[in-house]
N, C-alpha and C positions, 0 to 999 in steps of 0.2 A: 260840240259835245265831246268829240274825240279829244280835243285839247284839254278839256276839264278832266277826263278820265286819265290821260297821261300825266297830267299835273299831280293828281291825287296819288297815282301809282308811284311816281318819283318821290313824293314826300314820304309815303309809307315805307318805301325801301330805305330811304335815307335815315329814318328814325329807327328801323329794326336792325339794320346792318351793324351799327356800333355795338348794340347789345349782344348780338351774336358773336362778334369779335371778342368782347370782354369775357364772355362765358367760356369761349374756346381757350383764351389765354389763361384764365384762372384754372382750368382743368389741367393745363400742361405745366403749371408751376410745380417745382419739387416740393414734396411734403417734408416738414421738419421731423427729424429723428429724435427719439428719446435717449438721453444720456443717463447711464446708471450712476448713482451717487458713489463717491470715492469711499473705500473702506478705511478703517483706522490704520490698517497695516500700510496702505498706500500713502496716507498722510504722514505717517511717522518714519517712512523710509524703510530700507531693508531690515528684516528682523534677524537677530542672532539665534542660532540653533540652541535648543535647551542644553544645559550643562549635564555631563554624565553624572550618574548617581555617586560615583566614587570621588567626585571633586570636593575639596574642603576649602575653607577660607585660607587666604594668603597668610594671614597672621591671626589665629584664634586668640581669645582673651588670655588663655593660660600660657601662651608663648610670650615671655617677658622680654627676651632679647630679640633684636631685630633679625638676626640670622637664624635663630632657632638652635637649640642644643639638646642632645640626648645624653642621659647617664644610664648605662646599661651594665648588667652583671649576669653571669650564667656560666654554663659549661657544656661539655659534650665528650666526644671520643677523639683520640689522636693515635697516630702510629707512624713509624718510620717507613720510608719508601725504598731504601736500598737493601738488597738481600743480606749483605754482611751485618746490617743492624737488625733486621727482622728475624734473623736466625737466632739471636740471643735476647730478644725482647718480645713482649706481647702488646696488643692494642691496649692503651691505657686511657686515662681521663685527662681532660684539658679544661681550664677555666680562665676567665679573665674578667676584669673590670674596665669598662671602656667609656671614654668621654668623646662625643662627636660634636664639633662646633661647625654649624652651617647646615642644619637639617632642613632649612627652608630655602637653601641656595643650590644651584647646580653643582658647585664644587664645595666640599667640606674637608675638614681636618679631623683625624682621629688620633687619640693618645690612649694607650692601654697598658695596664699591668697584666702580664700573662704568666701562666704556670701549667706544668704537666706532671704526670706521674705514670711510669710504666714498670711493669714487673720484668725482672731480668732472669735469664736461665743459663748464663754462661758457666762454663766449667770452672770450678774453684770458688763460686759464689754460694752463699747460703740459700736455703730454700725460699726465704722471704725477702730476697734482695729487691730493692726498689730504686729506680732511677728517677730522681726529682729534678725539676727545672723551674726557674722563675726568671723573669726579665721584664723588659720594657719594649714597647712597639709604637712606632709613629707611622701613619699612613696618610696619603692623599686620596680622597674619596670622590668618585663621580656619581652623583645622584641622577639616575635616569629620569626620575620625576621629582618635583619639589612641592607640588600642591595637591597631592592625592593621598588617599588612605593607604594605598599599596605603593611602596617605594623600593623598586629594585635599584641596586647599586653595584659598582666595581670599586676595588680599593687595592693599592699597592704602596709599599714603603720600605722601611728598614727596621730591624729589631736586634736587640742584644739579649742573649739567653745564657744563664749560668746553670750548669748541670752538677748535681751531687749524687753520689752513689751511697745508698744506705744498705749495708749488708753485715751479717754476723761474722762473716769471714770473707777474705779476699786474697786468695793465694795465686790468682792468675795474673799474668802481666798484660793480658789483652784488654782489660777494662781498668781505666783509671778511676780514681776516687772523685775527681772533679774536672771540669773543663768549662771554658768560656767560648761561645760561638757567636758569629755574626750571621744574620738571616735576612733574606729578601722575601717578605710575605706578599702573596697575591691572593685576593679574595673576591668572591662574588656572593651576594646575598639579597634578601628581601626583608624589608622592615614593614610591619603593619601597625598603623597608629590609629588610635581612637580615643578621643577625649583626654589627651595628654599621656596615655599609657602606650607603651611600645612593646611589640614582640618582634624579635630579630632572629632570622635563621641565616647562617652563613657557612659556606665551605671555603677552606683556605689551603693553600700549598705554600710551604716555606722552604726556599732553597738555602741550604746551610753551607757556611764557609768556615775555614780555620778551625777544624774540629779533629781531635784524635782521641776522643773519649773511649771508643771501642775499637782499638787497633787503628786500622786505616779506613774504617767504615765511615761513609758520609752520613751525617745525621739529618739530612733533608727529611721533612715530615709533612703530614697532612692533618687536618682537623675539621670536624663538623660540630657546630655549636648552636645552641638555642639560648639567646639572651633576652631578658625582659628588663624594662626600666620605665623612665618617664621622659617627657619632652617639656622643656621650659624655656 
């Protein structure tokens, strides 16, 4: 009888033990983790930051030339910088017509017709004496931006200017009736462009050479101008 009981006990344990082992093994197995689906940004790679609002097209439809060009005209105020010249003259007007080649490039070229008019108060001159000038200017221009609505720039170059004195009388030997000068213009400005139209504000200083219009006075001068025009 004891043998029968031991036999049945052995068979029962043999049948139950594997099941208990499988259950224990299944509970110890690592559970699968959920993976979040990839977003469109991850699939497309790194995204570019949004462009600033002042960004414009590299070459809008109205820009027919590859480099871009400005045609500008306008005027402002001018005066001499040396005391010997300011003592006999007043702040006057300045004007120019300017062509800029390379408005869509970092480096541009400028060519301009320039002119000025200043009242004179020297001894021996008439009450309505005026000193006129006209000439030509060429500059190399550095555009600090080339694809934005606001375009600051720096420019420098060379200019020739011819002065003429218009007076009812001229009995003084200190002021000549005409003179030709060479100048080195240096300018800084900001151009604002929208839809092909340009507004350009610039300040300039011109170092003058080879001048004896007003005795020994140097005719170096400054100018502040507002020009408007078109880009094409």
